[in-house]
C-alpha positions in Angstrom: -27.5 3.2 -4.6 -26.6 6.7 -2.6 -27.2 4.6 0.6 -24.7 2.3 -0.4 -22.3 5.2 -1.1 -22.5 6.9 2.0 -22.4 3.5 3.5 -19.4 3.0 1.6 -16.8 6.3 1.8 -16.6 6.5 5.2 -15.4 3.0 5.2 -12.7 3.8 2.6 -11.3 7.1 4.6 -11.1 5.1 7.2 -8.9 2.1 5.9 -7.2 5.1 4.3 -5.9 6.4 7.6 -5.4 3.1 9.0 -2.9 2.4 5.9 -1.8 5.7 6.6 -0.6 5.3 9.9 1.1 1.5 9.5 3.1 3.3 6.5 4.3 6.3 8.6 5.3 3.6 11.1 7.3 2.0 8.7 8.9 4.9 7.5 10.0 5.6 11.3 11.4 2.1 12.2 13.2 1.8 8.3 15.0 5.7 8.6 16.5 5.5 12.5 19.3 7.3 12.9 22.5 5.7 12.1 25.9 6.3 13.9 27.9 8.9 12.2 32.0 9.2 12.6 34.4 11.2 11.3 36.5 9.6 8.2 39.5 8.3 9.0 41.4 5.1 8.1 40.6 2.5 5.7 37.0 2.4 4.5 34.9 0.6 2.2 33.8 3.2 -0.5 30.4 2.5 -2.1 29.6 4.5 -5.8 28.0 5.9 -7.0 25.6 6.3 -3.7 24.3 4.0 -1.5 21.5 2.4 -3.6 20.7 2.0 -7.1 17.7 3.8 -8.5 14.5 3.2 -8.0 12.7 1.0 -5.4 10.3 -2.4 -5.7 7.0 -1.8 -4.4 6.6 -4.5 -1.7 4.1 -7.3 -2.0 2.5 -6.2 1.3 0.4 -9.6 1.4 3.6 -11.9 1.2 6.4 -10.3 1.6 8.7 -11.7 4.8 11.2 -8.7 4.9 13.3 -10.9 7.4 14.1 -12.9 4.3 15.0 -10.2 2.5 17.6 -8.1 4.5 21.2 -8.0 3.3 23.8 -7.3 5.7 26.7 -6.8 3.0 28.8 -4.1 4.8 31.4 -4.7 6.8 34.2 -3.0 8.7 34.1 1.1 8.3 32.1 2.0 5.0 31.1 5.2 3.4 30.0 6.4 0.0 30.9 9.5 -2.6 27.8 11.1 -1.2 29.7 11.0 2.0 33.6 11.4 1.3 34.2 12.9 5.1 32.3 10.6 7.0 32.3 6.6 7.4 29.8 4.4 9.1 30.2 1.5 11.0 29.4 -1.4 8.6 27.8 -3.8 11.3 25.4 -1.3 12.1 24.1 -1.1 8.7 21.8 -3.1 6.3 20.0 -3.0 3.2 16.8 -4.5 2.0 15.0 -4.3 -0.8 11.9 -4.6 0.8 11.9 -1.8 2.8 13.5 0.2 0.3 10.0 1.8 -0.7 9.8 3.8 2.2 13.8 4.9 2.6 13.4 8.9 3.0 17.0 9.8 2.5 19.0 8.2 0.1 22.3 9.8 0.5 22.9 7.8 4.0 22.7 3.8 4.4 20.2 2.5 6.7 19.8 1.1 10.4 20.4 -2.9 10.5 16.9 -3.9 12.0 16.4 -6.3 14.7 14.0 -9.1 14.3 11.1 -7.6 16.7 11.4 -4.5 14.1 11.2 -6.7 10.9 8.1 -8.7 12.7 6.6 -5.3 13.5 7.4 -4.5 9.7 5.4 -7.5 8.4 2.6 -6.9 10.6 2.3 -3.4 9.0 2.2 -4.2 5.6 -0.6 -6.6 6.3 -2.5 -4.1 7.3 -1.3 -2.0 4.1 -1.9 -4.6 2.3 -5.5 -5.5 3.3 -6.5 -2.1 3.3 -5.5 -1.8 -0.3 -7.5 -4.7 -1.2 -10.8 -3.8 1.0 -10.6 0.0 -0.6 -10.2 -2.0 -4.0 -13.5 -3.8 -3.2 -15.9 -1.1 -1.9 -14.8 0.8 -4.9 -15.5 -1.8 -7.2 -19.2 -2.3 -4.9 -19.7 1.7 -5.8 -19.1 1.3 -9.0 -20.9 -1.9 -9.6 -24.0 -0.4 -7.6 -23.8 2.4 -10.3 -24.0 0.9 -13.2 -27.2 -1.2 -11.7 -28.6 1.9 -11.0 -28.2 3.4 -14.3 -29.8 0.0 -16.0 -32.8 0.0 -14.2 -33.4 3.7 -14.5 -32.5 3.4 -18.3 -34.6 0.2 -18.3 -37.5 2.5 -16.6 -37.2 5.4 -18.6 -37.5 3.5 -22.0 -40.7 1.2 -20.1 -42.5 4.8 -19.7 -41.6 6.2 -22.4 -42.8 3.3 -24.7 -46.0 2.9 -22.6 -45.1 -0.9 -22.6 -45.7 -0.3 -18.3 -49.5 -0.3 -18.8 -49.4 -3.5 -20.8 -48.8 -6.0 -18.3 -50.3 -9.0 -18.9 -53.3 -9.2 -16.6 -55.7 -12.8 -16.0 -59.0 -11.1 -17.1 -62.2 -11.6 -14.8 -63.6 -14.5 -17.7 -60.2 -16.2 -17.4 -60.4 -16.4 -13.5 -63.7 -17.8 -13.1 -63.7 -21.0 -15.5 
């Protein structure tokens, strides 16, 4: 049992590090800088703020962020959060499946290229695969602990009751017959 724990824990740590690297890379891609311009002329104003509160956790194993990209911004746009600035709508996007990784919700997000979205999909698969593998390893540890506990209790009960001495052994007379 101890061997299973010592075998499993380093693997869990490795997977957590791998998923952490993938998440940091997604954050880098999703939160790229955008063009800020001083506000002038007609602009579309988004309020309240750029995004509604909350974010859906993506189904890392299955989602395709290319299919959830929304290109709703046209012309120059701003928000009640940025009244003195405007942004170029054609450079922006909203994506419900990347919103989970938005770090600054006071600014709109840069439109991602197809290759960036393909990279995010790959990173999502790493995150999802690692989550499943870590769960399976924890279940293996828990299962090993339960089996070890049951064996220990069984042995303890056998030794306390003395039943271990009463194992049926063939008598020498029975063997000769």
